[in-house]
C-alpha positions in Angstrom: 38.4 6.1 -60.4 38.3 6.8 -64.0 34.5 7.2 -64.6 32.1 9.4 -62.9 30.0 8.0 -59.9 26.6 9.2 -58.7 26.4 10.7 -55.2 23.8 8.6 -53.3 23.9 10.6 -50.2 25.5 13.6 -49.1 25.9 15.8 -45.8 27.8 18.5 -44.3 30.8 16.0 -43.5 30.8 13.4 -46.5 29.3 12.0 -49.4 28.5 8.3 -50.5 29.0 7.3 -54.1 27.2 4.7 -56.1 30.0 2.1 -55.6 29.6 2.2 -51.9 32.6 4.4 -51.0 32.4 7.2 -48.6 34.4 10.5 -49.0 35.1 13.0 -46.1 35.2 16.7 -47.1 38.3 18.5 -45.8 36.4 22.0 -45.5 32.8 20.9 -45.5 30.3 20.2 -48.2 30.6 22.0 -51.3 27.6 24.6 -52.0 25.5 23.1 -54.7 26.6 19.5 -54.4 23.6 17.3 -54.3 22.5 13.7 -54.3 22.1 12.5 -58.0 25.0 14.7 -59.1 27.9 12.7 -60.7 31.4 13.0 -59.1 34.8 12.1 -60.6 37.3 11.2 -58.0 41.1 11.2 -58.8 44.6 11.1 -57.1 45.9 14.3 -55.9 49.4 14.0 -56.8 50.7 17.4 -55.8 48.8 18.8 -52.7 49.3 22.5 -52.2 52.0 23.7 -49.9 51.0 24.4 -46.7 48.1 22.0 -46.8 47.4 19.6 -44.1 50.6 17.8 -43.4 49.3 15.2 -41.3 47.6 13.4 -44.3 49.5 11.1 -46.4 49.9 12.1 -50.0 48.0 8.8 -51.0 45.1 9.6 -48.8 44.3 13.0 -50.4 42.1 13.1 -53.4 40.3 15.5 -55.8 36.4 15.2 -56.3 35.0 17.2 -59.3 31.3 17.5 -59.7 31.0 16.8 -63.6 27.1 17.3 -63.5 27.7 20.8 -62.4 31.3 21.5 -63.4 32.3 22.4 -59.9 35.7 21.5 -58.1 37.9 20.1 -57.8 37.8 20.0 -54.0 40.0 18.1 -51.5 38.7 14.8 -50.1 39.7 11.8 -48.3 38.5 8.3 -48.2 36.3 7.5 -45.0 35.9 3.7 -46.1 32.8 2.1 -47.3 29.4 1.8 -46.2 29.5 -2.0 -46.9 33.0 -2.9 -45.3 34.3 -6.3 -46.4 33.9 -8.1 -43.2 32.2 -11.3 -42.2 32.0 -10.5 -38.6 30.5 -7.0 -39.2 26.7 -6.8 -37.8 24.1 -7.3 -40.5 22.7 -3.8 -40.3 21.7 -1.7 -43.2 22.2 1.7 -41.7 23.6 3.3 -38.6 22.8 6.7 -37.0 24.5 8.9 -34.2 21.3 8.0 -32.0 22.7 4.3 -31.9 25.8 5.5 -30.1 26.0 4.9 -26.3 28.6 7.0 -24.8 30.6 5.5 -22.1 29.8 1.9 -23.2 32.4 -0.6 -24.0 32.7 -1.9 -27.7 34.7 -4.3 -29.4 36.3 -3.3 -32.6 34.6 -5.6 -35.2 36.9 -4.8 -38.1 39.7 -2.4 -39.1 40.6 -0.8 -42.3 44.0 0.6 -42.0 44.4 1.9 -45.4 41.4 4.0 -44.8 42.0 4.9 -41.2 38.6 3.6 -40.1 37.2 0.8 -38.0 33.8 -0.8 -37.3 32.0 -0.9 -34.1 28.5 -2.4 -33.3 27.1 1.2 -33.4 28.8 2.3 -36.5 31.7 3.0 -39.0 34.2 5.6 -37.6 37.3 7.2 -39.2 40.2 8.6 -37.4 40.5 12.3 -37.4 44.2 12.4 -38.4 44.4 16.2 -37.9 43.7 15.7 -34.2 46.6 13.4 -33.6 50.3 14.5 -33.2 52.4 13.7 -36.3 54.3 10.8 -34.9 51.7 9.3 -32.8 50.9 5.8 -33.9 47.6 4.4 -34.0 47.8 0.7 -34.5 44.4 -0.6 -33.1 43.1 -4.0 -34.2 40.1 -6.1 -34.3 39.0 -7.2 -31.0 40.2 -4.3 -29.2 37.9 -2.9 -26.6 37.1 0.9 -26.8 34.8 3.4 -25.1 33.3 6.5 -26.9 33.4 9.9 -25.3 32.2 13.2 -26.2 34.7 15.0 -28.3 36.1 18.3 -26.7 36.3 19.9 -30.2 32.6 19.1 -31.4 31.8 22.8 -32.3 28.4 22.0 -32.9 29.0 18.7 -34.9 27.1 15.6 -33.6 29.6 13.2 -35.5 32.8 13.9 -33.7 33.8 11.7 -30.7 36.9 10.7 -28.7 37.6 7.0 -28.5 39.6 5.4 -25.7 41.3 2.2 -26.3 41.6 -0.1 -23.3 43.8 -2.5 -25.0 46.5 0.0 -25.9 47.2 1.9 -22.6 44.0 3.9 -22.9 45.2 5.7 -25.8 42.6 8.3 -26.9 42.2 9.6 -30.5 39.6 11.7 -32.2 37.1 10.2 -34.7 34.4 11.0 -36.9 31.3 9.0 -37.2 30.8 8.3 -41.0 28.3 5.7 -41.6 25.1 7.5 -41.1 23.0 6.3 -44.0 19.5 7.0 -42.8 
């Protein structure tokens, strides 16, 4: 991104920009950042040594709040609130309250470049920090999954564990990211 974009919504986990992109904070919402601020997101070509090794270099980005001259901070793409899918439900917003634990859901769409997938109850991003380094997650559209509570929530309501019934009950941690209410 070369020009600054406006923050349309922001919470403790992520921010949504005026182009519809969603960015997850690696260490939580920066102090002072608010909806309406302009942010510039650029490639992080030289991640600090000792940083999160499980993120691919291309997935780490730097965000700077140009309105308040704060940053840069590390972020990673969490997808888009408007995924380019014809099969996705026509829903304007999702909320944690829409999620029914223990219910089977079909994956409506996947976004492998952003490590995210769409279910009927919302958009989720794979929490790569909770997956062993060599474990592959190659889920696809149409797979059946079940959402469970995460053992590592630590007070967060957006963390879940997802079990994929089509891939030997492989379980991964995910973050619910499409909360737009």
